[in-house]
C-alpha positions in Angstrom: 117.7 162.3 180.5 116.1 160.3 183.8 112.8 159.5 182.2 112.0 157.5 185.3 111.5 153.8 183.6 110.4 151.5 186.4 109.8 148.1 185.0 112.0 146.2 182.6 111.4 142.8 180.3 113.9 140.2 180.7 114.0 136.9 178.5 114.8 133.4 180.3 117.2 132.0 178.1 117.6 133.6 174.8 115.2 135.5 173.0 115.2 136.2 169.7 117.1 139.5 169.9 120.6 137.3 171.4 123.1 136.7 169.1 122.3 132.7 169.8 120.2 130.2 170.9 120.4 129.2 174.4 118.7 128.0 177.7 120.3 127.2 181.1 120.7 123.3 180.7 121.5 122.8 177.1 122.5 119.2 176.1 123.6 117.0 173.2 120.7 115.9 171.3 119.1 112.7 172.9 120.4 113.4 176.2 117.6 114.7 179.1 118.3 115.9 182.5 114.8 115.5 184.6 116.8 116.4 187.7 118.1 120.0 186.7 121.9 118.7 187.4 123.4 120.9 184.7 121.2 124.1 184.8 123.2 126.9 185.5 122.9 130.6 184.5 126.5 131.2 182.8 125.0 132.2 179.6 124.0 135.2 181.5 127.2 136.2 183.6 129.0 137.5 180.3 126.4 140.3 179.5 122.8 140.3 180.9 123.7 140.2 184.7 126.3 142.6 184.9 123.9 144.9 183.2 120.8 144.4 185.5 123.1 145.2 188.4 124.6 148.6 187.0 120.8 149.1 186.3 119.8 148.0 190.2 122.5 150.4 191.3 121.0 153.5 189.2 117.6 152.6 190.5 117.1 149.7 193.1 113.4 150.1 192.7 113.0 149.0 189.3 110.9 145.9 188.5 111.8 143.3 186.4 109.5 140.5 184.4 111.0 137.6 182.6 109.9 135.6 180.2 111.0 132.3 178.2 110.7 132.2 174.9 111.5 128.4 175.0 112.3 125.5 177.8 115.6 123.9 176.7 114.9 121.6 173.6 115.1 118.2 175.2 112.0 118.9 177.1 110.4 119.3 173.7 108.2 117.3 171.4 110.5 118.1 168.0 113.9 118.5 170.4 114.5 121.9 168.8 114.6 125.5 169.9 112.1 126.7 167.5 108.3 125.3 167.8 107.3 122.1 169.2 105.1 121.9 172.5 106.7 120.6 176.3 106.4 117.2 176.9 103.8 116.5 179.4 106.5 114.3 181.4 108.9 117.5 181.7 106.3 119.4 183.1 107.4 119.0 186.5 111.0 119.7 185.6 110.0 122.5 183.7 108.3 124.1 187.0 111.4 123.6 188.8 113.4 125.2 185.9 111.6 128.3 186.7 111.8 127.9 190.8 115.8 127.3 189.8 116.0 130.5 187.9 114.3 132.7 190.3 116.3 131.2 193.0 119.4 131.9 190.8 118.9 135.7 190.0 118.1 136.0 193.7 121.4 134.8 194.8 122.6 136.9 192.2 120.8 139.9 194.1 118.2 140.4 191.2 114.6 140.4 192.4 111.8 139.3 189.8 108.4 140.8 190.2 106.9 138.5 187.9 107.4 135.9 185.2 105.2 135.0 182.3 104.9 131.5 181.2 105.7 131.5 178.1 106.7 134.5 175.5 104.0 134.5 172.4 102.7 131.0 173.1 100.4 130.7 169.9 103.7 131.7 167.4 105.6 128.6 167.1 107.4 130.1 164.1 110.3 132.1 166.0 113.9 131.0 167.0 113.2 130.3 170.0 109.8 129.5 170.5 107.0 127.1 171.9 103.1 126.4 171.1 101.5 126.0 174.1 97.8 125.8 174.1 95.6 127.6 176.7 94.7 124.2 178.5 98.3 123.3 178.4 99.0 126.5 179.9 96.1 125.9 183.0 97.4 122.2 183.4 101.1 123.5 183.6 100.1 126.4 186.3 97.4 124.3 188.5 99.4 121.1 188.7 102.9 122.1 188.6 104.2 125.5 188.8 102.3 127.1 191.2 102.6 124.2 193.7 106.2 124.4 192.8 106.5 128.4 193.6 104.2 127.9 196.7 106.8 125.2 198.0 109.8 127.1 197.2 108.2 130.3 199.0 108.5 132.2 195.9 106.5 135.5 196.0 107.2 136.2 192.3 104.1 136.4 190.4 102.6 134.3 187.6 101.4 136.3 184.5 99.7 134.2 181.9 99.5 134.4 178.0 101.7 137.2 177.1 100.4 137.4 173.3 98.3 139.3 171.2 94.7 141.0 172.1 92.9 139.2 169.2 92.7 135.9 171.7 91.2 137.2 174.9 89.8 133.5 175.2 93.5 132.2 175.8 93.6 134.0 179.5 90.0 133.7 180.1 90.2 129.7 179.3 93.1 130.0 182.4 91.3 132.2 184.3 87.8 130.3 184.4 89.6 127.5 185.5 89.3 128.1 189.5 92.2 125.6 190.1 94.5 127.4 187.8 93.2 130.8 188.8 94.3 130.5 192.7 98.0 130.9 191.4 97.8 133.6 188.7 98.3 137.4 189.2 97.0 138.3 185.8 97.2 138.0 182.2 99.9 140.0 179.6 98.9 141.2 176.2 100.6 142.2 172.8 98.9 143.9 169.9 100.5 142.5 166.9 96.7 141.5 166.3 93.7 142.2 167.9 92.2 145.7 169.7 93.3 146.7 173.0 89.6 146.8 174.3 90.4 143.0 174.7 92.2 143.8 177.8 89.1 145.3 179.3 87.0 142.1 178.4 89.5 140.0 180.4 89.4 142.6 183.2 85.2 142.2 183.3 85.0 138.8 183.6 87.5 138.6 186.3 88.3 142.0 187.8 90.3 140.6 190.7 93.4 139.9 188.1 95.5 142.2 187.0 96.4 142.9 183.2 100.1 143.9 181.9 100.7 145.0 178.5 104.5 143.6 178.0 106.0 144.1 174.1 105.0 146.3 171.3 108.3 146.5 168.6 109.2 149.6 166.7 110.0 148.6 163.2 113.6 149.7 162.1 112.2 151.1 158.7 109.2 153.0 160.3 109.0 156.7 161.0 108.9 158.7 164.0 105.9 160.7 162.9 104.0 157.6 162.5 105.5 155.5 165.7 104.8 158.2 168.6 101.2 159.0 167.6 100.2 155.4 167.5 102.3 154.0 170.4 101.0 156.9 172.8 97.3 156.7 171.7 96.9 153.0 171.6 99.4 151.9 174.2 100.2 154.6 176.8 96.4 155.8 176.3 94.6 152.6 175.3 96.4 150.1 177.2 95.9 152.0 180.7 92.6 152.8 179.8 91.9 148.9 179.5 93.6 148.3 182.8 96.7 147.6 182.0 99.4 147.8 184.8 102.6 148.2 182.6 103.5 149.8 179.1 106.3 148.1 177.8 108.1 148.8 174.5 110.4 146.5 172.6 113.0 146.6 173.3 115.6 148.3 175.3 118.9 148.5 173.0 120.4 147.2 169.8 123.4 148.3 167.5 122.8 150.4 164.2 122.2 147.3 162.2 119.3 146.4 164.3 121.5 143.1 166.2 122.1 141.1 168.2 119.1 138.7 167.1 118.9 134.9 166.3 118.8 133.2 163.1 115.1 133.6 162.4 114.7 136.5 165.0 113.7 139.8 164.4 116.1 141.8 161.8 114.2 144.9 162.2 113.6 145.5 165.9 114.6 149.0 167.0 115.9 149.6 170.3 114.7 152.4 172.4 118.2 153.4 172.3 120.8 152.5 169.2 124.3 152.1 170.8 127.1 152.2 168.1 130.5 152.0 170.5 130.3 155.3 172.9 127.5 157.1 170.9 123.8 156.5 172.3 121.1 157.6 170.3 117.6 158.1 171.9 115.0 156.5 169.2 111.1 156.5 169.0 110.4 154.1 171.8 112.3 156.5 174.3 110.3 159.2 173.9 107.0 157.1 173.7 107.6 155.6 177.3 109.1 159.2 178.3 105.7 160.9 177.9 104.3 159.0 180.9 107.1 157.2 182.5 109.0 160.5 183.7 105.5 161.4 185.7 103.4 158.3 186.3 105.4 157.0 188.8 104.5 153.5 190.4 102.3 153.5 192.7 100.1 156.0 190.6 96.2 155.6 189.7 94.2 156.3 186.9 91.5 159.0 187.3 88.7 159.4 185.0 89.0 161.5 182.1 86.5 162.5 179.2 87.2 161.7 175.4 86.5 164.8 173.4 86.6 163.7 169.3 90.2 163.7 168.3 91.9 163.7 171.7 92.5 160.7 173.2 93.9 160.9 176.6 94.2 159.2 180.0 94.9 160.9 183.4 96.5 159.6 186.4 97.1 160.9 190.4 100.7 160.3 191.3 101.8 159.4 194.6 103.1 162.8 195.0 99.6 164.2 194.8 100.3 165.8 191.4 97.9 165.0 188.4 99.0 164.1 185.1 97.6 163.9 181.9 98.8 162.3 178.6 97.0 163.7 175.4 97.3 162.6 171.6 96.0 165.2 168.8 95.0 162.3 166.2 93.2 164.9 163.9 95.2 166.3 161.0 95.3 169.8 162.3 96.2 171.4 165.4 93.5 171.3 168.2 93.0 174.0 171.1 91.6 172.5 174.2 90.6 172.6 178.1 91.6 170.6 180.9 89.5 171.4 183.8 89.9 169.6 187.4 87.9 170.6 190.2 87.5 174.2 189.4 90.9 174.6 187.9 91.1 175.2 184.3 94.0 175.4 181.2 94.1 176.0 177.8 96.7 174.6 175.5 97.1 174.0 172.0 98.5 170.4 170.3 99.8 170.8 166.7 98.8 167.6 164.4 99.6 164.2 165.5 101.4 165.9 168.3 101.3 163.9 172.2 101.5 166.1 175.1 102.0 165.3 178.9 100.4 167.9 181.1 101.2 168.1 184.9 99.9 170.3 188.0 
């Protein structure tokens, strides 16, 4: 209980974990709405907005990031929710779509800390999805989205990429464009491909820009004994040692059949919580995140720690002055180890594959 989750990611319009595909400006085939006169948050009023308001009532300080899986289909080259690219003639309308979304959420009492421009821009096979190359995203940011945010007086952060660590060249191409970079807070990553160390490559090239780890799923057919070690070692420890300011699992909740999802969406995405009527089951991602979230509070700063063999770890200084170390034993046998800090010393043992969080 009370694991202190402090950051959540929403979809702008439908993700593939909605029961149906929708945007906030859906029209009959062949029609367009460049003035966005039909824009409405109505699809979110039944479920998402009430739940978000309940969450904010519990923790008003929680931060929210929002990501689109697709623009309205009429803005796209193929007129479909799946795949296609954003038509250049609708870049301006789509920038204003983001502005109207953020302002609409603000009117509901929901402030967005950040948006990413596109979830997985190099994966047009999901439903919904969009193909957006790096040069297209740079063009969209520097000539449309950034100026639109500035004109509207929005302080919501603009975050680029939001895809796998095998393509650090994508965010680097945008950040290397000075006209785009001025509007960008940082880059977001997933890890369905590549190495978590790629985040440091982006940091080293642009240390003035932030990094975020924004998505990793837990498969419904996988086991806790494999999930906990990998996610703690690679994400809680690995992402933060490589400059990530967030570590987000995907997704928050699902039913026992891993629903809802769109036709063609993820059918095996296990939520951090499984909801069966009034029965709530805490799943793998809940405990993975809890290892850090309960004690590594917002405002914590990562501090240096050595890396002994078979014991990946990460250390933080929390705002209250506490020190927090998350350790994972990746060996097949129990490991005894010592933690030394400014003359203080303690000894602990972790079973094979286990993770531990140490606070003092």
